[in-house]
DONU-301073 format. One record per atom (N, C-alpha, C, CB): x, z, y. Coordinates in steps of 0.05 Angstrom, whole numbers, plus 5000, padded with zeros to 4 digits. Glycine has a CB too. Layout:
N
XZY;...
END
This chain:
592
488433103251;490632903253;493133043261;489932683274;495133043244;497733173250;499732953257;498733333225;500732963282;502632763291;505332903293;501732643319;507432763286;510132873286;510932963315;512232673276;512333193316;513233303342;514833103357;514833563338;516432943343;518132743356;516432533371;520032603336;514232453359;512532253371;511032373395;510532143351;510232623393;508932763415;510832783439;507933043407;513332853433;515432873454;515932603467;518032993442;515932393450;516332123461;514132043480;516631913439;511632103473;509332033490;509432193516;506732093475;510132443514;510332613538;512532513557;510732903531;514832453545;517132363562;516632093575;519632353545;515231913561;514731643572;512431643592;514131453549;510931863593;508631873611;509432013637;506332033598;508731883660;509232013686;506832193692;509531793708;507332453693;505132633699;503932583727;506132923697;505632493745;504632433772;502732193771;507032373791;503431983757;501731753755;499031813742;503131523741;499131973721;496632043707;494832213725;497232203681;495932413737;494332593754;493332443779;495832843762;494932253789;494232103813;491731933808;496531923822;491031883782;488531743776;486031923782;488531663747;486532183784;484332373789;484532523815;484232573766;486932543826;487432713850;489132553869;488832983842;488332553895;490032433916;492432613921;488332383942;494732513914;497232673917;498932573939;498832673891;500332753952;502332673972;504932823967;501332734002;507232693974;509832813969;510233053988;512132603972;511333273977;511933503993;514433623981;509533713993;516833553992;519333643981;519733533954;519333953980;520333703935;520833613907;518233583892;522633803893;516033673903;513433673890;511533463902;512133943890;509233433889;506933293900;504633493902;506133043881;503033473923;500833663927;498233513932;501433853950;496033653926;493333533930;491233753927;492833303911;488733673931;486533863927;486033903898;484033763942;485734143889;485434203861;482834093850;485534513856;482833953827;480433843816;478834053799;481033603798;480034293797;478734493780;477234713796;480834623762;477534713822;475934903838;475734783866;477235183839;473734883881;473234773908;475234903927;470334833917;476634733943;478434833963;478734633986;481234903951;479534734009;479934564032;482934514038;478634684057;484534714031;487434684035;488834634008;488634944049;490434424006;491634353980;493334583969;493334113983;492734663944;494334873931;495234773903;492835133929;494434523897;494934403871;497634253873;492634203862;499534323855;502334223857;503134093831;504234453865;504533873833;505533723810;508533683813;504133453806;510133753793;513033713793;513733513771;514533983789;514633273780;515133063761;517633123744;515532793775;519633243756;522133293742;521633483718;524233423761;519933693723;519433883702;516933823686;519134163714;515533603693;513133513679;511033723677;513933423651;510533863700;508634083700;506934073725;510134353699;504434173723;502734213746;501834503747;500234013746;501234593772;500234863775;498534883801;502535073776;496335023799;494635073823;495035363831;491635013817;496035403855;496435673865;493735803874;498335673889;491635653874;489035763881;487535873857;487335543894;487235723835;485735813812;487435883788;483635603805;490035813789;491735883767;491935673745;490836133755;490435453747;490635243726;493435133725;488535023731;494435073702;497134963700;497734863672;499135173709;500034723670;500834623644;502234353647;498534603625;502334203624;503533943624;501333723625;505333903599;502133483621;500133263624;497933283603;501532993622;498533383579;496433423559;494433633568;497733513532;495433853579;493634063589;491833963610;495234303599;492833793628;491233683650;488933523639;492933513669;489533333621;487433163610;485433333593;488632943593;486433523578;484633683562;482633833580;486233883545;483633943602;481834093619;480033913636;483534273638;481133703647;479533533665;477533363650;481433343681;478233273626;476433093611;475033233588;478032853601;475533493586;474233653564;475133543536;471233653566;477633493533;478633373508;480133583491;480533143514;480233533465;482033683448;484833573453;481233663418;486833723442;489633623444;489933343431;491633823432;488733313408;489033063394;487732833410;487733073366;485532893423;484132683439;485832613463;481332783448;487032813476;488732763499;491232603490;489633023513;492332673467;494632533457;494032243452;495632663431;491732183440;490931913434;490431753460;488331903417;489331883480;488831743505;491531653518;487331933525;493531833518;496131763529;497531563511;497832013532;497231583485;498431393467;497331113472;498031473437;494631093475;493430833481;494330723507;490330863481;494730903526;495730813553;498530693551;495731053572;500130803533;502830693529;503030473508;504730923522;500830433493;500930233472;502430333448;502129983481;502330603443;503730723421;501730783399;505230983429;502430703374;500630753351;501131033340;501030543329;499031193336;499331453325;499231433294;497131643335;501331543282;501531523253;500731803241;504431443243;499131793221;498332043207;499032033178;495232103211;499432263166;500232273137;497732233120;501632533131;498032163095;495732143077;494232413075;496632053049;495732633075;494532893074;492732953097;496633113071;493632873121;492032913145;489532743145;493732853170;489832493136;487532313134;485432433114;488432033125;486432553092;484532663073;483032903085;486032753047;484533083100;483233313112;481233223133;485333493125;481833013148;479932913168;477432813155;481232693185;477732683132;475432573117;473732803106;476432393094;475033023097;473633253086;472033383109;475533453073;473233413132;471833533155;469433363163;473733563179;469733103162;467532923169;465132963150;468432633169;465833003124;463733043104;462233303109;464933053076;463633513119;462433773125;460533743149;464533983130;461433593169;459733543193;457133403184;461133383214;457433203167;455033053159;453133223142;455932803142;454233403126;452633583110;451033773127;454333733090;452333883148;450934063166;448733913181;452934183187;449233663188;447233503202;444833453184;448333233212;445333403158;443033373139;441333633139;444133313111;442733863138;441234113137;439634153163;443134353133;440934093186;439534123212;437033943213;441434053235;437233703204;434933513204;432733613186;435833233195;433533733163;431533843144;429934073157;432933943118;431434263169;430134493182;428334403205;432234693192;429334213221;427934113244;425333973236;429733923261;425433813216;423033673207;420933873196;423833463184;421834073182;420034273172;418634423195;421434483154;420034483215;418834623238;416734453252;421034703258;417434203256;415634023272;413233913256;417133803284;413733863230;411733703215;410433833192;413133463205;411534043181;410434153156;408534383161;412634243137;406634433143;404834663145;406434923144;402734663122;408634923129;410335163127;411535233155;412635123107;412035033171;413235073197;411335183218;414334823207;408735203211;406835303231;407535583240;403935313218;408535753222;409236023230;411536023250;410036183205;413535843246;415735823264;414735713291;417835643253;412935513291;411935393316;410435603332;410135153310;408835773318;407335973332;409136183344;405336113312;411236253329;413136453340;414636353364;415136533318;415536103363;416935993386;415135963410;418135713379;412635893406;410735873428;410236143440;408035753418;410136343424;409836623434;412136703451;409436813410;414536603443;417036673459;417336493483;419436653441;415536313488;415636143511;417435903509;416536303534;418235823484;419935593480;418235343478;421735633454;418835143495;417134903496;418034703474;417434773524;416234513469;416934303449;419334143458;414534123445;419634093484;421933943494;424534093488;421733903525;424534353491;426834513484;427434513454;426534803494;425234533438;425534523409;426934263401;422734543395;426134043413;427233783406;430133753416;425533553416;430633843441;433333813452;435333963436;433333913482;434734213427;436634373413;436234353383;436334663422;434434173374;433934123346;433334383330;436333973333;431734563342;431034813328;429534743303;429334993347;429734923284;428434873258;427135123246;430534763239;426235083221;424935303207;425835303178;421835293209;426735533168;427435563139;425135683125;430135723136;424035553105;421635653091;422335903074;420335433074;420136023064;420536263048;421536203020;417836413045;421335953011;422235872984;425235932980;421635572980;425936012956;428736082950;430535832949;428836232924;429335602943;431135372938;430135132954;431235302909;429035172978;428034952994;430334763002;426635053018;432234873016;434534703025;436234633001;436234853046;436734812983;438334752960;437234512944;438535002941;434634512940;433334292926;433534032941;430534352919;433134052968;433333802984;436133682983;432533873014;438133852986;440933752986;441633642959;442833972994;440733772938;441233662911;440033382908;440133852889;437733342919;436433082919;437932872935;433633102928;439532972954;441132792971;443932742959;441432912999;444332852935;446932812921;449133002930;447832532925;448433222944;450433412954;450933612932;449433552980;453533662927;454233862906;453734142916;457233832898;452834322898;452434602907;454934732918;451434772883;457234652908;459734772918;460234702947;462134682900;459634452955;460034372982;458134523001;459534072985;455634562993;453634703009;454435003011;450834682997;455635102990;456435392990;458735433009;457235482962;460635233011;462935253029;462035293057;464735013026;459835173065;458735193092;456835433096;457434933100;456335583074;454535803076;451635733078;455235963100;451035483070;448235403070;446635513046;448035093069;448035543024;446835663000;448735872988;446035442979;447636032970;449236222954;448836142925;448336522960;451036132910;450836062881;450336312865;453435922872;448236312849;447536532831;447036422804;445136702842;448736502785;448436402757;448436102757;445936522745;450035982773;450335692773;448135542789;450235592746;446135692800;443935572815;444335632845;441235682805;443435432861;443635472890;441235612901;443935202903;441735822917;439535972930;440035952960;439536272921;437835892975;438135863004;439136113017;435435773016;441036083036;441936313051;439936393072;444636243065;438736193085;436736243106;433936203095;437136053131;432236413097;429436393088;427636543108;429136513059;425336423113;423336533131;424636603158;421936783119;426036413169;427436453194;427136203212;430436523190;427036253239;427336043258;430335973259;426236123287;431035723258;433835633256;434835513282;434135433233;437335603289;438635503313;441235353304;439335733334;441235093304;443834953299;445935023320;443334643297;448335083311;450535143329;452334903330;452035403319;452934813354;454534563357;457134623371;452934353373;459134453365;461634473379;461534323406;464034363362;463834303420;463834173446;462833893446;466634183458;463333753424;462533473423;459633433413;464433313405;458333663407;455533653399;455033633369;454233423412;457133663353;456733643324;456033913313;459333533310;454233913293;453234163281;455434283264;450634123264;456234533270;458434673255;457334913240;460634753274;455035013247;453935243234;451035293243;455635493240;449935513234;447135573240;446735873246;445235493217;444735933262;443836203266;440836213258;444236303295;440036433247;437236453239;435936723247;436936423209;433536713259;432136953268;429837003249;431136923297;429837233236;427737293216;424937313229;428337543201;422937223215;420137253224;418737483208;418636993220;420337623191;419237843177;420638103184;419337793146;420838283165;422138543170;424938543158;420438763158;425838313148;428438313135;430738373155;428938033122;432838493144;435238543159;437438373147;435938843160;439238273163;439338313193;437238143207;442138243203;436538223231;434638073247;435637793252;433938213273;438337773259;439637513263;441737483242;440837493292;441837243230;443737183209;445236923217;442437153181;447836933217;449436693224;450936583200;451436763246;451636333201;453336213180;456036373180;453835913186;457236393156;459936503155;461936303166;460636583125;464236403174;466336223183;467036023161;468836383192;467735783169;468435573150;470635403161;465935393143;471335193148;473435013157;472834893185;473934793137;470234873192;469434753217;467934943236;467734503212;467735193227;466135393244;467635653246;463335433231;468235733270;469535993276;468036113299;472635953282;466336313294;464536413314;466036543338;462636613302;468436643333;469936763355;471136553374;472236923344;470736293368;471836083385;469735903396;473935923370;467135963390;464935783398;462935933416;463535663374;461635793434;459535903450;457035733447;460435923480;454835853441;452335703437;451435573463;450135893426;450835313461;449835163484;451935043501;448135333500;454535083495;456634973513;456634673513;459335083505;455834543491;455834253490;453934143511;455034153462;451834293518;449934213539;450834313566;447134323533;451934553567;452534693592;455134603605;452634983587;457034473591;459634423602;459534263628;461334283582;457834063629;457533903654;456534073677;455833663650;454134203673;453134383694;455034603703;450534503685;456634703684;458534913691;460634803710;459935033666;461634573703;463634453721;462434383748;464834193708;460034273749;458734203775;458234453792;456034063770;457434673779;456834913794;459335083799;454735083780;461535023784;463935193784;463135483777;465435173811;461335513758;460435773750;459235763722;458335873770;459935953705;458735983678;457336243677;460935953656;454936243665;453336483661;453436543631;450336453671;454236783623;454436863595;452137053588;457136983589;450636983568;448437153558;449137213529;445637023560;447537393517;448137483490;446637333468;447437773487;444037263473;442437163451;441536873454;440037323449;440736763431;439736483431;437336453450;438936413402;435436633449;433036603466;433736643495;430936803457;435736813501;436636843529;437536573539;438837053532;439236443523;440336183530;438235973534;442436093509;436335953515;434235753516;432535793540;432635753490;431836043547;430136093570;431536013596;429336383571;434136083599;435536013623;435735703626;438336133623;436335563604;436535273605;433835153612;437635163579;431735273599;429035163603;428135193633;427035313585;429135413646;428435463674;430335333694;428235763679;432235173683;433935023701;436735133705;432735003727;437335373694;440035483696;441635383672;440035793698;442435133673;443635003649;446635043648;442934703650;447735213666;450535283664;450935543649;451735303692;449035603631;449135853615;450035793587;446435993615;451535983575;452335973547;451836243534;455435893544;451836253508;451336503494;453436553473;448536503481;454036813469;455836893447;454236873421;457037183451;455636873399;454436823373;454337083356;455836603357;453037283367;452837533352;455537683349;451737483325;457337623367;459937753366;460837823394;462137573352;462638023397;463638093423;465137853435;465438343422;465237843461;466737633474;469737653467;466337643505;471037433462;473837433453;475537283474;474137303425;478137323473;479937173491;479636873487;482837253486;479036783462;478636503457;476136393472;478336443427;474036563473;471636483488;472336443517;469436693485;473836633529;474536623557;476236373563;476036883566;478236323546;479936093550;478435833547;482336103531;476435833529;474735593527;473235543553;472835623503;472135743564;470635713589;472435633612;469135973596;474935723612;476835663633;477535373635;479335833630;476835223614;477134933616;475134803635;476834803588;473034953642;470934853659;470635003686;468334853645;471335253686;471035413710;472635673707;468035483716;473235803730;474536063729;472736273742;477336053743;470236203745;468236383756;466036433736;467136283783;465636683728;463736753707;461936983715;465236823681;459336963709;457437183713;456437263685;455037093731;456637523679;455537623654;452637703660;457137873643;450837643641;448037703644;447037823618;446437433651;447938073613;447338203588;444838383590;449738363578;443938483567;441538643567;441738893584;440838723538;439538983595;439439213613;439139473597;437339193633;440639503575;440539763560;443439863557;439139723533;443740083543;446440203540;448340013525;446240463525;447339883504;449039693489;449839463507;447539583464;448039363524;448739143542;450739233562;446239043556;450539483572;452439583592;455239603579;451539853602;455339693554;457939713541;459139443536;457639863514;457439253528;458438973524;459538863550;456238793512;458138923572;458938823598;461738943605;456938903620;462039203601;464639333608;466839213592;464439633602;466439163565;468539053549;469338773558;467739043519;467338613565;467838333573;469238323600;465238173574;468538503618;469738493645;472638563644;468238693663;473438753627;476238823624;477738573613;476739063606;476538433595;477738193584;478037983605;476038083561;476037953623;476237753644;478537823663;473637743660;478938083670;481138163687;483738093674;480938463694;484038143649;486538093635;487137793634;486438203606;485037623633;485437333632;485437213660;483137213615;485237373681;485337263708;482937103717;487737093711;480537183706;478037043713;476537193734;476337003688;475337043753;473637173773;470937223760;473336993799;470237473755;467837533741;465937713758;468437673714;463337683753;461337853766;459237933746;460037703790;457638133753;455638243734;452938223746;456338533728;451138073733;448338063741;446838293726;447037783734;445638463742;444338703730;441438653725;444638943749;440438773704;437638743696;436339023695;437338593669;433639033699;432339293696;432639383667;429239263703;432739653664;433039763637;430839663619;433040073639;431639593595;429639503575;429139203575;427139653578;430239063595;429738773596;432238613588;428838693625;431838373579;434038193574;433537933590;434338123543;435437753592;435037513608;432537353600;437437343607;431937353574;429537203565;427037323576;429437203534;426637583572;424137713582;424037723612;423938003571;426337753625;426437753655;425737473665;429137843665;426837263652;426236993661;423336923658;427836793645;422037013636;419136963633;417537113654;418237043605;418537343662;416937503682;417537413711;417637803679;420037353717;420737303745;421137003751;423337443751;421336833730;421636553735;424436473743;419636463755;424736213749;427336103756;428436233781;427235803760;426836273802;427736393827;428736673822;425636383848;427236823806;428137103800;430837103786;426037243783;431236923767;433836913753;436036833773;433636703731;435536633789;437636553808;438236773828;436736293824;436336923836;436737153854;438537363841;434037273863;438037423816;439737613802;442637523799;438537673774;442937263794;445637153792;447037163819;445536863781;445637083840;446737083867;447537363876;444836963887;446137573866;446737843874;448537993855;444138003876;449837843837;451637963817;453838113830;452737743798;454638343818;456738513829;459438423820;456238803821;461438423837;464238383828;465038603808;466138383852;467038543792;467838723770;468339003780;470338613757;470039043800;470739313809;468239463819;472839303831;466439323833;464039453843;462339553820;462339253860;462239403798;460739483775;461839743763;460639263753;464539753760;465739993748;465540233767;468639933741;465840183793;465440413812;462640523810;466140313841;460740343808;457940423805;457440583780;456040173805;458640493758;458340643733;459640913734;459540483710;462040923747;463441183748;462041383766;466341133759;460841283788;459341463806;456841573792;458541313831;455641413774;453341513759;454141713737;451841273746;456641693727;457541863706;458742123716;459441723688;459642133741;461042373751;459742463777;464042313756;459742723782;458742843807;460942823828;457743133803;460742623845;462942583865;462942783887;462642303877;461142983886;461143193906;463143413899;458343313910;464043413874;465843623865;468643513862;464943753839;470743683865;473543583861;473943463833;475543813865;472743593813;473043493785;471643213783;471843683765;469343193796;467942933795;469442713808;465242963807;470642773831;472242573846;474542483828;473342693872;475942673815;478142603797;477142433774;479542863787;474742503763;473642343741;473142053749;471142473732;472142013774;471541743784;474141583785;470141753811;476241713797;478741563800;479941503773;480741743816;479841693754;480941633727;479341413713;480841893710;476741393718;475141193705;475640913717;472141263707;475940903743;476140653758;479040563759;474940673786;480940753759;483740683763;484840463746;485340923759;484440483719;485540273702;484439993708;484940333673;481939983718;480839723725;482139613751;477739753730;482539793771;483739703796;486639613790;483739933817;487939733772;490739653766;490939373754;492039853747;488739283741;488739023729;488038793749;486739013706;487138863773;486538663793;489238543803;484938783817;489538283799;492138153805;492638133835;492237883793;490538093851;490838053880;491338323893;488437913892;493638353906;494238603921;492238643943;497138593932;491438433957;489538453979;486838553968;489138183993;485838433946;483338513935;483438803925;482538333911;485738873913;485939153903;485839353926;488639183888;487239283948;487239463971;484439503983;489139363993;482839293982;480039323992;478539523976;478639043991;478939523950;477439713933;478539993935;477539613904;481140013939;482340283944;481040403969;485340263947;480840243990;479540344015;476640424010;479740134037;475240253995;472340303990;472040563974;471040073976;473840593953;473640833937;474241083953;475640813913;476241063971;476841293988;474541374005;479341224006;473141174016;470741234033;468541354017;469740974046;468041253993;465841363976;466341643967;465441183952;468941703962;469641973953;470442163975;471941953933;470542054000;471242214024;474042324020;469242434029;475942144012;478742214009;480442024025;479542203979;482942104031;484741924045;485841714025;487142084058;486341474036;487341254019;489941334004;487841004035;491941464018;494441534004;493941713980;496241674023;491841883981;491142053958;490341883934;488942253966;488541683940;487641493919;490041343907;485541303930;491741243925;494041083915;495941253898;495640973939;496441503906;498141673890;496841733862;498741943904;494241773863;492841823838;492941573819;489841893843;492741333831;492841093815;495641053803;492040843831;497641113818;500441083808;501041283786;502441103831;499641513788;500141723768;498841663741;499241983779;496941473741;495541413715;497541293696;493141233720;497341353670;499041223650;498640923649;498641343622;500840773646;500740483645;499340393620;503540353648;497740183621;496540063598;497439783595;493540073600;498039703569;498539433562;499239233583;496339333548;501339273598;502239073617;500639063643;502038813605;498939263648;497439253673;499339293696;495239463674;499239133717;501039153740;500639413755;500738923758;502739563761;502339813776;501639753805;504939973775;500539963818;499839933846;502539933861;497940163856;503239733877;505739723890;506139953909;506039463906;508540093908;508940323925;509340253954;511340473915;509940013960;510439933988;509839643991;513340003997;510739524014;510239244019;512039074002;510739184048;512138814008;513638623992;516638663998;512838333998;518338613978;521138633981;522238403998;522638653954;524738444008;525938234024;526337984006;528638324036;527038043980;527437823962;524837673958;528537913935;522637823956;520037693952;519337523976;517837893946;519937624000;519337474024;520937214025;519937644049;523437234015;525136994015;523936783997;527937054006;522436863976;521236683958;518436603965;521336793930;517636653989;514936583998;512936763985;514336293991;511536673964;509336823952;510236963926;507036643947;512836983920;513737093895;514037393897;516336963886;513137533876;513537823875;516437873864;511437963856;517138123863;519838203854;520338103826;520238503856;518438153808;518838063780;518837763778;516638183762;517137633793;517037333793;519637223804;514637233809;520837353824;523337253835;525537263814;524137423860;525737473799;527737493778;527437263758;527637763763;524937213749;524437003730;524936733742;521537023720;524236693767;524736433780;527736383782;523536423808;529336583789;532236543790;533336483763;533536803802;532336613742;533336553715;532536273706;532336763695;530236183715;529235913709;530935703723;526235883716;531535753748;533135553764;536135573758;532635593794;537035813752;539935853748;540436003721;541136023772;539835863699;540036003673;542836103667;539135813651;544835993681;547536083677;548036373685;549435913691;546136483701;546336763710;545036963691;545136793738;544336863667;542837033648;544337293642;542436883622;546937293642;548537533636;548037753656;551437463635;547237693680;546737893700;544038033696;546837773728;542437923679;539738033675;539038053646;537637863690;540838183631;540338193602;539838473593;542838073587;538638503570;538338773559;535438853556;539738973575;534939023536;532239123530;531239293553;532139283504;533039443566;532139613588;530739453610;534639763600;531839213616;530539043636;527938933626;532438813645;527838853601;525438743589;523138943592;525838663560;523739193587;521639403588;520839463617;522539653575;522439383637;521739443665;519639253675;524239423682;519239023662;517138833671;514438943665;517538553658;512638933685;509939043682;507838833688;509539283700;508438633704;506438423711;505738273685;507538233732;503138213681;502238083657;503637823652;499138043658;504837793629;506137543621;509137543628;504837313635;510037723646;512837713656;514737783633;513137913679;514137993618;515938073596;516237853575;514938333583;514037733568;514137513548;515737273558;511337423541;515437203584;516936983595;519937053597;515836913623;520537303604;523337383606;524737363579;523537673616;523337453558;524537443531;524937153522;522737593511;523036973530;523236693522;525636573537;520636533529;525936633563;528236523578;530836633567;527936603608;530936883559;533337003548;534136863522;532937303544;532136813505;532736683479;533436393483;530336713461;532436263504;532935983509;535835933518;531035873530;537236143528;539936113536;540235953562;541535973514;542435803564;543135673589;541735403593;546035633591;540135313573;538835053576;535835083566;540234833560;534235233581;531435253573;529934983574;529935463591;528634913553;527134663551;524234713557;527534523523;523334653581;520534703589;518534553572;520134643618;519434323562;517534163546;516734303520;518733893540;518434493511;517834643486;516434903491;520434693471;516034973517;514835223523;512035253511;514735263553;510435033513;507635043503;507635083473;506234783511;509735003459;509835043430;510835323423;511634843417;512635433440;513935693433;512635933446;516835683441;511235883469;509736103482;506836063476;510236103513;505436263467;502636243462;501136193488;501536493448;498936033486;497235993510;496436263521;494835813503;497036313545;496336573557;498036633582;496836803536;498236893589;499536973614;502436873618;499437263617;504036893596;506836813599;507136523605;508336883573;505636353591;505736063596;504635993623;504135913574;502436123632;501336083658;503336153680;498736233662;504836373676;506836463695;509136263696;507836743688;509936153674;512035953673;511135703689;512635863644;508735613686;507735383701;507835433731;504835303692;506935673739;506935753767;509835743778;505736023771;511635873764;514435893774;515835623774;516036093758;515135453755;516535193753;516135023777;515635043728;513735043790;513234873814;513535023840;510334763812;514135293838;514435443863;517035363877;514535753857;516835323904;519135253920;520835503925;518335123946;523535473921;525335693927;527835583939;525935863901;528135623965;530535523979;532535753981;529835414007;534835733967;536835943967;539235863984;537736003939;540236044001;542735984015;544935933995;543436224034;546835764002;548935693984;550435943973;550935513999;550635963947;552136183935;550636453935;554636213949;548136453942;546736713944;545136783919;544836713968;544836603900;543236653877;544136893861;543136403859;546836913857;547937143842;547237403855;550937113838;547737423881;547237673896;544237743896;548237653925;542537543900;539737593900;538737693873;538137343909;539637563852;538837653825;539737933819;539837453804;542237993826;543238263822;541538473837;546138283830;540938413862;539338593879;536538633867;539138483908;535338413858;532538433848;532538593822;531438153842;534438543804;534638693779;535038983784;536838583761;536839053803;537339333810;534839463820;539539353830;533339323838;530939443849;528739483828;529839273872;528539283810;526439313789;527039553771;526339053772;529639583763;530439813747;529940073762;533339793739;530540073788;530140313804;527140383805;531240283832;525440183809;522540233809;521540353783;521039973815;522640253761;521840353735;522740643732;523040183712;525140703740;526140983738;524441173755;529141003748;523641083779;521941253796;519241303782;521441113823;518141103769;515541153755;515941353732;514440883744;518241323718;518841513696;519141793706;521241423680;520541823729;520942093741;518342213749;522842073765;516542053761;513842153769;512342263744;512241943783;512542103722;511142193698;512342443687;511241973677;515042463688;516442713679;515642953695;519442673679;515442923721;514643143738;511843253730;514643063768;510043063724;507443153715;507643313689;505542913711;509343213670;509643353645;510943623649;511243183625;512843643668;514243893674;512244093684;516543853694;510444003702;508344183712;506544293690;506644033733;505844113671;504144203649;505544393631;503143953633;508144343625;509744513608;510144793621;512444393601;510444783647;510745043662;508245213660;511544983691;505945073664;503345223662;502945343635;501045033670;503845203614;503445293586;505645483577;503445053568;507745523595;509845713587;511645613565;508745973580;511745343562;513345223540;516145183550;512044953530;517945383548;520545373559;522345173546;521945653558;522145143519;523744943505;523144663515;523344973474;520544603516;519744343526;520644303555;516644303524;520444513571;521244503599;524144433602;520644773613;525944553586;528744493587;529344203579;530444683568;527944113559;528243833549;527443633571;526543783524;525143683584;524143503605;525943513629;521343583613;527043753636;528743773660;531343623655;529344073666;532343633630;534843483624;534343183627;535743553595;532043083618;531442803620;531042723649;528942733604;529842903665;529442843694;532142833708;527743063707;534043013701;536643003714;538142743707;538343243705;537742653681;539042403673;538042173689;538642353643;535342153692;534141933707;534941943737;531141943705;535142193748;535942223776;538742113780;535842513784;540542173761;543342073763;543341763760;545042203742;541741653742;541641363739;540741233765;539641293716;538741353778;537741233803;539941253825;535241383813;541441473825;543641493845;545741273840;544941773843;546241223815;548241013809;547240743819;548841003779;544640683815;543540433824;543640413855;540640403815;543040633868;543140643898;546040593907;542040903909;548040733894;550840693901;551640403897;552640883885;550640283874;551340003869;550239813890;550239923842;547839863900;546739693920;548139713947;543739743924;549339953952;550739993977;553639883976;550840293984;554639833952;557339753949;557739463959;558239773920;
END
């Protein structure tokens, strides 16, 4: 359903975000904002803030934020269209759709119904037919109960080449429609089943509708697992198996467990850990993480205890850090997966492994210590180089400092040595650097705002000062995740940034989350001090960037000197002198 932007804007403007959220959260007035206990995570002190003027909410505890649509989508597990309809009904506004949109909705409905026909066919064969005996025996061997088979509508695809194709033809389904969903393959005008001699796992979306299938072979055919291809209603990088069942338990537990396989998921659910979901034969994606963040910001990975599982864990944990998720790692004995471990250790054993899960940084420190001999200078350096990029991605300065101290103790080094080594590491994709000192005076004036956040907050509140903070040089100085993207959006928005359009113009991610946080942050400025504070903050940010560049140049100068590369040495020294003079100019400017 495509609704005109003007109608969406009208619904948003006519809706009081405070009144809507007050239906779910007890709010009290606090200055220009309303505050209450966050409905998205457990807390005792209110950190959930709503600003009616800017039509935005933000939780300083878990990071949830957005407009009234985002709130309903997250709290009620709705799509945008569903949240829009709910608010339209509340206002008595009729949603108008174009004939083209109505046709596309009808086509999607037909695809859902076709998939459900296929699911029912496979399920009936598994439970009732002689052909399904092989599938029933295999599932029994894997410890899957009949109750689980019925709940997840597991099925069996027979060995026949045209079992499903013939059934669907008898139901009046065109071969072309079945091919679009990957149910059959057309060969010489005839339909041939895609899935044969396989146990079938229907894959459902959040509302429980069948969007695709996975199949596990019972023979020697490859691949061992076969999934439906992407289609108009199925995108494996955006779906998690079992989430339609797990979403309620995840919200209740404020915890999601991620496993890799269908059988891992079924065993955990069967043993009572129903807050588990599984990836669909693909690496975890940012879309997966954002989908889970609608229900919780606490995740435990429970991957196989082999080298491939360890690598998958490492990739997913870095993604969690980038997305600001609190993640931990449940470890398994080598050679075991959650399915086999659950059958051996039972529900209590699984719960114990989840409870003992390691925080992200602990996992990477553990891996680095296993890979390097920390008794040697080279080994110590190797550990720091391996763990450093991970520590730099930890957003909490307090949490980061705890791990720096722990790493120093494990390596028998002084903390300042670790800190210098971390700052010397090359920056990666927006990872925040380790702060060289305490908070700036400007940051203290803004309560909990960092230097970069203070600049953005001032530009948000006083867009007329944009000229004091313009230029590509400043854009490149931002290092906190999302800060550069938000700065560029504010710069392009000019003197009248429209926050209501931010969700359309900024992709869902760090920049939009940072905007929501800053929009509700309180900032009391002394009369006439905004210009001076912005100038000071910009100057300091540029100075910090120059200092980082000088440190990197000194390292390169040392390497060029060791290699006897005099031409390179002269070039680097010239650049270092230029940066030194730039820093002096900034210092003189701040003293003026």
